[in-house]
C-alpha positions as CSV (number, residue, x, y, z in Angstrom):
1,M,0.0,0.0,0.0
2,I,1.3,3.5,-0.9
3,E,1.3,5.8,2.1
4,F,0.6,9.5,1.5
5,L,3.1,12.3,2.5
6,T,6.0,10.0,1.8
7,L,8.9,10.3,-0.6
8,N,7.6,7.6,-2.9
9,F,4.2,9.3,-3.1
10,F,5.7,12.6,-4.0
11,L,7.9,10.8,-6.6
12,I,4.7,9.4,-8.1
13,L,3.2,12.8,-8.4
14,I,6.3,14.2,-10.0
15,T,6.5,11.3,-12.3
16,F,3.0,11.8,-13.6
17,F,3.6,15.6,-14.0
18,I,6.7,14.8,-16.2
19,A,4.8,12.1,-18.1
20,G,1.8,14.5,-18.7
21,F,4.3,17.2,-19.8
22,V,5.8,14.9,-22.4
23,K,2.3,14.0,-23.6
24,G,1.4,17.7,-23.8
25,V,4.4,18.4,-26.0
26,A,4.6,15.3,-28.1
27,G,1.0,14.0,-28.1
28,M,2.1,10.7,-26.6
29,G,4.6,9.2,-24.1
30,L,2.7,9.3,-20.8
31,P,2.6,5.5,-20.2
32,T,6.2,5.1,-21.5
33,I,7.6,7.8,-19.1
34,A,5.4,6.7,-16.2
35,M,6.3,3.0,-16.5
36,G,9.9,3.8,-17.0
37,I,10.4,6.0,-14.0
38,L,8.0,4.2,-11.6
39,S,9.6,0.8,-12.4
40,I,12.8,2.1,-10.9
41,I,11.1,2.5,-7.4
42,M,8.5,-0.3,-7.6
43,S,7.7,-3.5,-9.6
44,P,6.3,-3.1,-13.1
45,L,3.1,-4.7,-11.9
46,S,2.6,-1.9,-9.3
47,A,3.6,0.7,-11.8
48,A,1.0,-0.7,-14.3
49,S,-1.7,-0.5,-11.6
50,L,-0.9,3.1,-10.9
51,L,-0.9,3.9,-14.6
52,I,-4.4,2.8,-15.4
53,I,-6.6,5.8,-14.3
54,P,-4.3,8.7,-15.4
55,S,-3.6,7.0,-18.7
56,F,-7.3,6.4,-19.3
57,I,-8.4,9.9,-18.5
58,T,-5.7,11.6,-20.6
59,N,-6.2,9.3,-23.5
60,V,-10.0,9.7,-23.6
61,W,-9.3,13.5,-23.6
62,Q,-7.0,13.0,-26.6
63,L,-9.5,10.7,-28.3
64,F,-12.2,13.3,-28.3
65,T,-10.1,16.1,-29.6
66,G,-11.4,15.7,-33.2
67,P,-14.7,15.1,-35.0
68,K,-13.9,11.7,-36.6
69,F,-14.4,9.4,-33.7
70,L,-16.8,7.0,-35.4
71,D,-14.9,7.1,-38.7
72,L,-11.7,6.1,-37.0
73,I,-13.5,3.3,-35.1
74,K,-14.8,1.9,-38.4
75,R,-11.3,2.1,-39.9
76,F,-9.3,0.6,-37.0
77,W,-11.8,-1.7,-35.3
78,V,-9.9,-4.9,-36.4
79,M,-6.6,-3.5,-35.0
80,M,-8.4,-2.6,-31.7
81,I,-9.6,-6.2,-31.4
82,G,-6.1,-7.4,-32.0
83,I,-4.8,-5.1,-29.2
84,V,-7.4,-6.5,-26.8
85,I,-6.6,-10.1,-27.6
86,G,-2.9,-9.6,-27.5
87,T,-3.0,-7.6,-24.3
88,L,-5.1,-10.3,-22.5
89,A,-2.6,-13.0,-23.7
90,G,0.5,-10.9,-22.9
91,S,-0.7,-9.8,-19.5
92,W,0.0,-13.4,-18.4
93,F,3.7,-12.5,-18.5
94,L,3.3,-9.4,-16.4
95,T,1.1,-11.2,-13.8
96,S,2.7,-14.6,-13.7
97,I,6.5,-14.5,-14.3
98,N,9.1,-13.3,-11.9
99,T,9.6,-9.6,-11.4
100,P,13.3,-9.5,-12.6
101,Y,12.3,-11.0,-15.9
102,S,9.4,-8.6,-16.4
103,S,11.7,-5.7,-15.5
104,I,14.2,-6.9,-18.1
105,G,11.4,-7.1,-20.7
106,L,10.2,-3.6,-19.9
107,G,13.7,-2.2,-20.1
108,L,14.4,-3.8,-23.5
109,A,11.1,-2.5,-24.8
110,L,12.0,1.0,-23.8
111,I,15.4,0.7,-25.4
112,L,13.8,-0.6,-28.6
113,Y,11.3,2.3,-28.6
114,S,14.0,4.9,-28.1
115,L,16.2,3.5,-30.9
116,H,13.3,3.5,-33.3
117,G,12.5,7.1,-32.3
118,L,16.2,8.2,-32.8
119,F,17.1,6.2,-35.9
120,G,14.0,4.7,-37.4
121,K,13.3,6.0,-40.9
122,T,9.9,7.6,-41.8
123,F,7.9,5.3,-44.1
124,S,4.5,5.3,-45.7
125,I,2.0,2.5,-45.9
126,S,-0.7,2.4,-48.5
127,S,-4.3,2.0,-47.2
128,K,-4.7,-1.1,-49.4
129,F,-2.4,-3.0,-47.0
130,E,-4.4,-2.1,-43.9
131,P,-6.8,-5.1,-43.9
132,K,-3.8,-7.5,-43.7
133,L,-1.5,-5.4,-41.5
134,S,-4.0,-4.0,-38.9
135,P,-4.8,-7.3,-37.1
136,I,-1.1,-8.2,-37.0
137,I,0.0,-4.8,-35.7
138,G,-2.9,-4.8,-33.1
139,L,-1.9,-8.3,-31.9
140,A,1.8,-7.4,-31.6
141,T,1.0,-4.1,-29.8
142,G,-1.3,-6.0,-27.4
143,L,1.3,-8.6,-26.6
144,L,3.9,-6.0,-25.8
145,N,1.3,-4.0,-23.8
146,G,0.2,-6.9,-21.7
147,A,3.8,-8.0,-21.0
148,T,5.3,-4.6,-20.2
149,G,2.6,-2.0,-19.9
150,I,4.0,-0.2,-22.9
151,F,1.6,0.2,-25.8
152,T,3.5,2.4,-28.3
153,L,5.1,-0.2,-30.4
154,P,4.4,-1.1,-33.2
155,A,1.1,0.8,-33.2
156,V,2.6,4.3,-33.1
157,P,4.9,4.0,-36.1
158,Y,2.2,2.0,-38.0
159,I,-0.5,4.7,-37.5
160,Q,2.1,7.4,-38.3
161,A,2.8,5.7,-41.6
162,L,-0.8,5.8,-42.8
163,N,-0.5,9.5,-43.9
164,L,-3.4,10.7,-41.7
165,S,-3.9,14.4,-41.2
166,K,-2.4,15.9,-38.0
167,D,-5.8,16.0,-36.2
168,D,-6.7,12.5,-37.3
169,L,-3.3,11.1,-36.2
170,I,-3.7,12.5,-32.7
171,Q,-7.2,11.1,-32.4
172,A,-6.2,7.7,-33.9
173,L,-3.4,7.5,-31.4
174,G,-5.9,8.4,-28.6
175,L,-8.1,5.6,-29.7
176,S,-5.3,3.1,-29.7
177,F,-4.0,4.2,-26.3
178,T,-7.5,4.2,-24.8
179,V,-8.3,0.6,-25.9
180,S,-4.8,-0.5,-24.8
181,T,-5.4,1.0,-21.3
182,I,-8.8,-0.7,-20.9
183,A,-7.4,-4.0,-22.1
184,L,-4.4,-3.7,-19.7
185,A,-6.7,-3.0,-16.8
186,T,-8.9,-6.0,-17.8
187,G,-5.8,-8.2,-18.0
188,L,-4.6,-7.2,-14.5
189,V,-8.1,-7.8,-13.0
190,K,-8.4,-11.1,-14.9
191,G,-5.0,-12.2,-13.5
192,G,-6.2,-11.3,-10.0
193,V,-3.3,-8.9,-9.5
194,F,-4.9,-5.5,-9.9
195,Q,-3.7,-3.6,-6.8
196,M,-6.8,-2.0,-5.3
197,D,-4.7,0.0,-2.9
198,N,-3.4,1.9,-5.9
199,I,-6.8,3.2,-7.0
200,L,-6.7,6.3,-4.7
201,P,-3.2,7.4,-5.6
202,S,-3.8,6.6,-9.2
203,T,-6.9,8.8,-9.1
204,I,-4.9,11.6,-7.4
205,A,-2.2,11.3,-10.1
206,I,-4.7,12.6,-12.7
207,I,-4.1,16.1,-11.3
208,P,-0.4,16.3,-12.0
209,A,-0.8,14.4,-15.3
210,L,-3.4,17.0,-16.6
211,L,-1.3,19.9,-15.2
212,G,1.7,18.5,-17.0
213,M,-0.3,18.2,-20.2
214,W,-1.4,21.8,-19.9
215,V,2.2,23.0,-19.4
216,G,3.5,20.8,-22.1
217,S,0.9,22.2,-24.6
218,I,2.3,25.7,-23.9
219,V,5.9,24.7,-24.2
220,R,5.1,22.8,-27.5
221,K,4.5,26.2,-29.2
222,R,7.9,27.6,-28.1
223,I,10.5,24.9,-28.7
224,S,11.7,22.8,-31.5
225,I,9.9,19.4,-31.6
226,K,13.0,17.8,-33.2
227,T,15.2,18.9,-30.3
228,F,12.6,17.7,-27.8
229,R,12.2,14.4,-29.5
230,I,16.0,13.7,-29.4
231,C,16.2,14.6,-25.7
232,F,13.0,12.5,-25.0
233,F,14.3,9.3,-26.7
234,I,17.8,9.6,-25.1
235,F,16.0,9.9,-21.7
236,I,13.9,6.9,-22.5
237,A,17.0,4.8,-23.5
238,I,18.8,5.7,-20.2
239,I,15.7,4.6,-18.2
240,G,15.3,1.5,-20.2
241,A,19.0,0.5,-19.7
242,E,18.8,1.1,-16.0
243,I,15.7,-1.1,-15.7
244,A,17.0,-3.8,-18.0
245,F,20.4,-4.2,-16.3
246,H,19.4,-3.5,-12.7
247,P,18.6,-7.1,-11.9
248,F,22.1,-8.1,-12.9
249,L,23.8,-5.4,-10.8
250,S,21.8,-5.8,-7.6
């Protein structure tokens, strides 16, 4: 149980402010940052439980930023089903295997995500390939989400490659993140490991997350996105390396 007015609790609040700030600037990154930092001070399972409510609220907010909610559901519903199935299957790893191994998996996922962000080439996918690729991408994203609590790969680069408008891209990412969050919560509950003691601090964490998003949206207008992205992915790589190799050094 997380006690209030303790160092860990304040670190949780600071973590969600930072994660919300990143999401405000880049339109994504809250679960990645939150899982990365929180897993340094607690198990990935505990971090995933804390992540559920702030992630859900901020992603729903992002999902309804545009007018094409129903159109995007019609376009991506097969991918969303793949995410749900994959997450429920992948959550077995997060809820059943030993913590050191789940930490290593999370760290490696963060490193892979940062390397893609730093060095991955921008590519384009024709809409005619969507019927075949969407269920595969959804399933792969779900498996990684269920096993590590990270639901950015490969969904984010895939959606970015579909040549959506800026507003549609943000809303489509919001749809993917919202479904991933709900599926992860379902997987944790199904596995009997959702930590009910974390509901209150997770709810409180909404405040710094939304505050961070607001500050991030202001900063986004004043800095170079390219510079921010480089610093962001380097930061993610450092966190991932610490989480991945910590079990071998302790």
